[in-house]
N, C-alpha and C positions, 0 to 999 in steps of 0.2 A: 407644874404639869405632871410630873411623876407621882406626886402625892395624890392628885386628882384621879389619875388612872388606877393607882393602887386602891383608893377609896371605892371607885366604881367596881373594880374586880372583887374586892372583899364584900362589898354590899351585895353584889349579884350572887356571890356564893352563899352568903347568909340567907338572903331572901329565897333563893331556890331550895336551900336546905330546909328552911322552915316549911315551905309549901310541901316539899317531899315528905317530911315527917308528919305533917297534918294529914296528908293523903294516905300514908301507910297506917296511921293510927285509927283511921275511920273504920267504924264497924259496918258490917253488912255491905262489903264492897261488891260491886258488880263489875262486869267487863269494862265499861267506860272508865271507872275509877282505876282499875288495874292498868289500863293503857296510859292514863295520866301519870301514874306512878312511874312507868317506864319512861315517859316523855320527860318528866322533871329529873329523873335520874340521869338521863342523857344530857340535859342542860347543865346539871351539876358537874358532870365530867368535862363538858366543854369549858365551863368557867374555870375549873381546876387546871385544865391544860393551859389556858391562856395565862393564868396566875403562875404556873410552874415555868412556863417559857419566859415570862417577864422577869421572874426572880431567879432564873437559872437553877431550879430545883429538879435535878435529873430524875430521882426516883418517882416524884409526882408526875413528871412529864411522861415517863414510861407507863405508869399505871393508867393514866388518862388518855394515852395515845389512841388506842383502838376505838373507844367510843367516840372520840372527837373526830377521828379521821373518817369514820364510816357513817356519821350522823346524817349527812346529806343524802346518802343512799337509803337510809332507814326511815327518815322522818316523813317523807311523802307517803309511803304505804302505811305508816303508823297513823298519820292524820286521817287517811282514807278509812282505815279500819275503825278509828275512833268515831267518825261521823256515821259510819254504817252501824256501829254498835249502839249509838244513841237512838236510832230510828228503826232498826230491824231487830228481829229475834236473835239474841246473841248465841243461840244454839248452833253449833257448827260454823259460825261466821269466820272463825280463825282458820279452820281447815279449808274452807272454800276460797280463802284469799291468800293462802300461803305462797302461791306462785308470784305474787307481787313483791315478795321479799327476795326473789332470786337474784336480781342485780346486786343487792346488798351482800348476799352470801358469796357471790362470785368475786366481788371487789374485796371482801374480807379475806377470802382464802388466797386469791392470786396476787393481790397487791398489798393490802394493809398489813397482814401478818408478815409477809416477806420483808416489807419495808421496816417494820419494827425490829425484826431479827437483824436486818442490816444496820439499823441505828445502834443496836446493842453490840454488834461485832465491829463496827467501824468501817465495814466494806460491804459491797452488794452481796447478798446471800445467793441470789440467782442471777444468771446472765441477762435475762430479759429486762431486769430492773434498770440497768444502765441505759438501754435504748428507750425504755419507757420514760425515764426521767427527762430525756431530751424532747419527748412528745407529750409531756404532762398536760399541755393545753388541751389535748383531745379528751383526756379524762375529765378535766375541769368543765369543758363545754358539755360533755355527755351527762355529767351529774347535774349540771345546771339545767339542761333541757329536761332531764327526768324529773327534777324537783318542780320546775314550772308546770310541766305536764300534769303532775299529781295535784298541784295547787289548783289548776284549772278544773280538773276532774272533781276535786273536793268541793269547789264552789258550785259546780253543776249539781253534784249530789245534794248539797245543802239546800239549794234552791228547789230541787225536785221534791225533797222530803218536806220542806216547809209548805209547798203547795198541797201536798197530800194531807198534811196536818190541818191546813185551813179548810179543805173540802170535807174532812171528817168532823 
């Protein structure tokens, strides 16, 4: 079973790395391609984090901690931005949708970075992290609801834009 899990992790890392490299090497990249580059880079970090945790590789765990810890907060708005960039004029699309990334930024600054500092120090860096760790289920529920909300919104956008394409 351990060999199978190791095979899946290494295979996932290699496949994600190949797709990432192909996307980076593509010429004449537009906004949707750049968003996919970010998406696959995040997936690569998630795969590396699980590999590092499974094999107890501390330095790789630390490097991949922030992208993996914040991905749920980032992936919903990124997917929405990707769908909008496929169908709308990419000019100013990022600036008009930056507020969607505010939960990600707040989580990164107030939870994820202090937790990483706490992991490196071996003790909680800030006092509120101790009480937050006892109520972590609230954060998990919040990020789950946020992700589901963005997935529903992305499905709605995709359906709306497909209908516009068919009528045109």
